C-alpha positions in Angstrom: 0.0 0.0 0.0 1.2 3.5 -0.9 0.4 6.0 1.8 0.5 9.8 1.6 1.4 11.4 4.9 0.5 15.0 5.8 2.0 16.9 8.8 0.7 20.4 9.7 0.6 20.3 13.5 2.6 23.5 14.1 5.0 25.5 12.0 6.3 23.0 9.4 4.4 21.6 6.4 5.5 18.0 5.7 4.4 15.6 3.0 5.8 12.1 2.3 5.1 8.9 0.5 5.6 5.5 2.2 5.2 2.2 0.5 4.7 -0.9 2.6 6.8 -2.9 0.2 9.5 -0.4 -0.9 9.7 1.8 2.3 10.0 5.5 2.4 10.0 6.8 -1.2 10.4 10.5 -0.6 9.4 13.4 1.7 9.5 17.1 1.5 9.3 19.8 4.2 8.7 23.5 4.3 9.7 25.3 7.6 8.0 28.6 8.7 11.0 29.5 11.0 11.9 32.6 9.0 8.4 33.9 9.1 7.9 33.4 12.8 11.4 34.6 13.8 10.2 38.2 13.4 7.7 37.6 16.2 10.0 35.5 18.5 7.7 32.5 18.3 4.9 30.8 16.4 1.9 32.9 15.5 -1.0 30.3 15.1 -3.0 32.3 12.5 0.0 32.9 10.3 1.0 29.2 10.6 -2.4 28.1 9.5 -2.5 30.4 6.5 1.0 29.3 5.4 0.0 25.7 5.5 -2.9 26.5 3.1 -0.4 28.1 0.7 2.2 25.3 0.9 0.4 22.0 1.3 -0.9 21.2 -2.2 2.3 22.3 -4.0 4.3 20.1 -1.6 1.9 17.1 -2.4 2.5 17.7 -6.1 6.2 18.0 -5.5 6.6 14.7 -3.7 4.4 12.9 -6.2 6.5 14.2 -9.1 9.8 13.5 -7.4 8.9 9.9 -6.7 7.2 9.4 -10.2 3.9 8.6 -8.6 0.4 9.9 -9.2 -2.7 10.3 -7.0 -4.2 7.2 -8.6 -1.3 5.2 -7.2 -2.3 6.0 -3.6 -3.8 3.3 -1.3 -4.5 5.6 1.7 -3.9 9.0 3.2 -2.7 9.8 6.8 -2.7 13.2 8.4 -1.7 14.5 11.9 -4.9 14.6 13.9 -3.3 16.1 17.0 -2.0 17.3 19.3 -1.1 20.7 17.9 -2.5 24.1 16.8 -6.2 23.7 16.0 -6.1 25.8 12.9 -3.0 24.2 11.5 -4.3 20.7 12.1 -7.5 21.6 10.3 -5.6 22.4 7.1 -4.0 19.0 6.9 -7.1 17.2 8.0 -9.3 18.8 5.4 -6.9 18.2 2.5 -6.6 14.5 3.6 -10.3 14.1 3.9 -10.9 15.7 0.5 -8.4 13.4 -1.2 -9.9 10.4 0.5 -13.4 11.4 -0.5 -12.4 12.2 -4.1 -10.3 9.1 -4.6 -12.3 6.7 -2.5 -9.4 6.0 -0.2 -9.2 5.2 3.5 -8.0 8.1 5.6 -6.6 7.9 9.1 -5.7 10.5 11.7 -2.3 10.0 13.4 -1.2 11.1 16.8 1.7 13.4 16.4 3.7 11.8 19.2 3.1 8.3 17.8 4.7 9.5 14.6 7.8 10.6 16.5 7.7 7.5 18.6 7.8 5.2 15.5 10.1 7.3 13.4 13.3 5.5 14.4 11.8 2.4 12.7 12.6 4.2 9.4 16.3 4.1 10.3 18.7 1.3 9.4 19.1 -0.7 11.5 15.6 -0.4 12.9 14.8 -1.3 16.5 12.6 -4.3 17.3 9.8 -4.3 19.8 9.7 -4.0 22.7 11.7 -1.0 23.6 11.9 2.0 25.9 11.2 5.3 24.2 12.6 8.7 25.3 10.2 11.1 23.6 11.5 14.7 23.7 9.5 16.7 21.2 8.5 20.4 21.7 6.2 20.7 24.7 6.5 16.9 25.5 9.0 15.0 27.5 7.9 11.4 28.2 9.4 8.0 28.8 7.2 5.1 27.3 7.5 1.4 27.3 6.6 0.3 23.8 5.4 -3.3 23.1 4.1 -2.6 19.6 2.1 -0.1 17.5 -0.5 1.3 19.9 0.8 -0.6 22.9 2.3 2.1 25.0 2.7 2.4 28.7 3.6 5.7 30.2 6.5 5.4 32.6 7.2 9.1 33.3 6.6 12.6 32.0 7.2 16.2 32.7 5.3 17.9 35.5 5.7 21.3 34.0 8.1 22.5 31.3 9.4 20.0 28.8 13.0 19.7 27.8 12.4 21.4 24.5 10.7 24.3 26.3 13.6 24.5 28.7 16.0 24.9 25.8 13.8 27.5 24.1 12.9 29.6 27.2 16.5 29.7 28.6 17.7 30.6 25.1 15.4 33.6 25.2 16.8 34.6 28.5 20.2 34.7 26.8 18.9 36.9 24.0 19.2 34.2 21.4 17.0 34.3 18.3 14.1 32.0 17.5 14.1 29.1 17.4 16.0 29.2 20.7 16.9 25.5 21.2 19.1 25.0 18.2 20.7 28.4 18.7 21.5 27.6 22.3 23.1 24.2 21.3 25.2 26.0 18.7 26.4 28.5 21.3 27.1 25.8 23.8 29.7 24.2 21.5 32.1 27.0 22.3 31.3 27.2 26.1 32.6 25.6 29.3 29.8 23.5 30.9 31.7 23.4 34.2 31.9 27.1 34.8 28.4 27.5 36.3 26.5 25.1 38.6 22.9 24.7 37.6 20.2 22.3 39.2 19.4 18.9 37.8 15.6 18.9 38.6 14.2 15.6 39.9 17.4 13.7 38.8 17.4 11.9 42.1 13.6 11.8 42.6 13.5 8.0 42.4 10.8 8.0 39.6 10.8 8.7 35.9 9.1 12.1 36.0 10.7 15.3 34.8 10.6 19.0 35.8 12.4 21.8 34.1 10.7 25.0 35.4 13.2 25.3 38.3 16.1 25.2 35.8 14.6 28.2 33.9 14.3 30.2 37.2 17.9 29.3 38.1 19.1 30.5 34.7 17.1 33.8 35.1 19.0 34.4 38.3 22.3 33.5 36.8 21.9 35.7 33.8 20.9 38.6 36.1 24.1 38.3 38.1 26.6 37.5 35.4 28.0 39.6 32.6 26.7 39.6 29.0 30.0 39.1 27.2 30.1 36.4 24.5 32.3 34.1 26.6 29.9 34.2 29.6 26.9 33.6 27.4 28.6 30.6 25.8 29.5 29.2 29.2 25.9 29.7 30.4 24.6 28.0 27.3 26.9 25.0 27.8 25.9 24.7 31.5 22.2 24.8 30.5 22.7 22.1 27.9 24.7 19.9 30.3 22.0 20.2 33.0 19.2 19.2 30.6 21.2 16.3 29.1 22.2 15.0 32.5 18.5 14.7 33.5 17.5 13.1 30.2 20.3 10.6 30.3 19.8 9.8 34.0 16.1 9.1 33.6 16.7 7.0 30.4 19.3 4.9 32.2 16.9 4.4 35.1 14.1 3.4 32.7 16.4 0.8 31.1 17.3 -0.7 34.5 13.7 -0.7 35.8 12.2 -2.4 32.7 15.0 -4.8 32.0 14.7 -4.0 28.3 17.7 -3.9 25.9 16.7 -1.2 23.4 16.2 2.5 23.9 14.6 4.7 21.2 15.1 8.4 21.2 12.6 10.5 19.2 11.6 14.1 18.8 13.4 17.3 18.0 15.6 17.3 21.0 16.8 13.9 19.9 18.9 15.6 17.3 21.0 17.3 20.0 24.6 16.1 19.5 25.5 16.2 23.2 22.5 14.1 24.2 23.4 11.5 21.5 27.0 11.4 22.6 26.1 10.9 26.3 23.5 8.3 25.5 25.9 6.4 23.3 28.4 6.3 26.1 25.8 5.1 28.6 24.6 2.4 26.2 28.1 1.1 25.7 28.7 1.0 29.5 25.4 -0.6 30.4 25.0 -3.0 27.5 21.8 -1.7 25.9 21.3 -0.5 22.3 20.2 3.0 21.4 18.4 4.0 18.3 17.7 7.4 16.8 15.6 8.6 13.8 17.7 9.9 10.8 18.6 13.6 11.6 16.2 15.0 9.0 13.3 13.0 10.6 13.9 14.3 14.2 11.8 17.4 13.8 8.2 17.4 12.5 7.9 15.8 9.1 5.5 13.9 6.8 7.5 10.7 6.7 6.7 9.8 10.3 3.0 10.4 9.6 3.0 8.3 6.4 4.8 5.5 8.2 2.5 5.5 11.2 -0.4 5.8 8.8 0.7 2.7 6.9 1.0 0.7 10.2 -2.5 1.8 11.2 -4.1 1.3 7.8 -2.7 -2.2 7.5 -5.2 -3.2 10.2 -8.0 -0.7 9.6 -11.5 -1.9 8.9 -13.0 1.3 7.6 -12.8 3.1 4.3 -12.9 6.8 3.5 -14.3 8.8 6.3 -14.8 12.3 7.8 -12.1 14.0 9.8 -11.5 15.5 13.2 -8.6 17.2 14.9 -7.6 16.9 18.5 -5.4 19.8 19.7 -5.1 17.9 23.0 -4.8 14.2 22.8 -3.2 11.7 25.2 -0.9 9.2 23.5 -1.8 6.4 26.0 -5.4 6.6 24.8 -4.5 5.2 21.3 -5.9 1.7 20.4 -3.5 -1.1 19.7 -3.3 -2.5 16.2 -3.2 -6.1 17.6 
């Protein structure tokens, strides 16, 4: 089955084609970063309007690039949630229209499930079961994954997520939007040992997270230190080290408590080089395997939606249908495919 995947949950328009026999055929992505940078963050109404402008041309582009036509499609998948309501509606309405016009099955995909399953597009791909460290935007969770739709929440953030901690502390340093990647770049030239920052809940004994206290500590630190470039780089490196220490510590604890042998890291923060390096060291020392999505599939993209859609449609019993969006949607509520 050839599945068209559509991602419009926030500020990136992604389209992809996944074939259940041939694998990922192609994907394309348009980022709105430059447009939102002027405002220092995502403006929902502008995001929705830009998805309207970009989506159909991107569908045509990926079909042309892969030498496929609409008549070759066997199904359509779109991001149903969570995300910005207006942005989600753009992708959902286009997917539903295609399904209705072409008499194809259409399925809505949970954005986080897309991220969670995206490492299965890598080579080698992890086998079920595994522990997943999901660090995407406003979400930081640790899940035990037994199969598609078989997810058990082990821990999650109680306030700010890791991605939010990167973005908010970057803003305190005066870094441009998007703050997380900018902070990581600045941290490369900094000394992470210069400033002592808290590692919230690292020793809590559970798998939950909290990063709001780190933000407050950085605010105090920035207020009492100079603003020269060396100091800013050292603060950035110290922030990154604190966040990575917590993520790695909790991931190691999850591996020990579950007894599983495979760790999957998914979501935008999963592209952080320091996090990957530290997890690779931990995996080698503690004899577990760690898997990441390809770098271009860490952030929001259509490929993860097309892949998750193919997994869902393989066991679906319904044909073309109406659509809905869910700006708020718990991952644990998804039905299993088995």
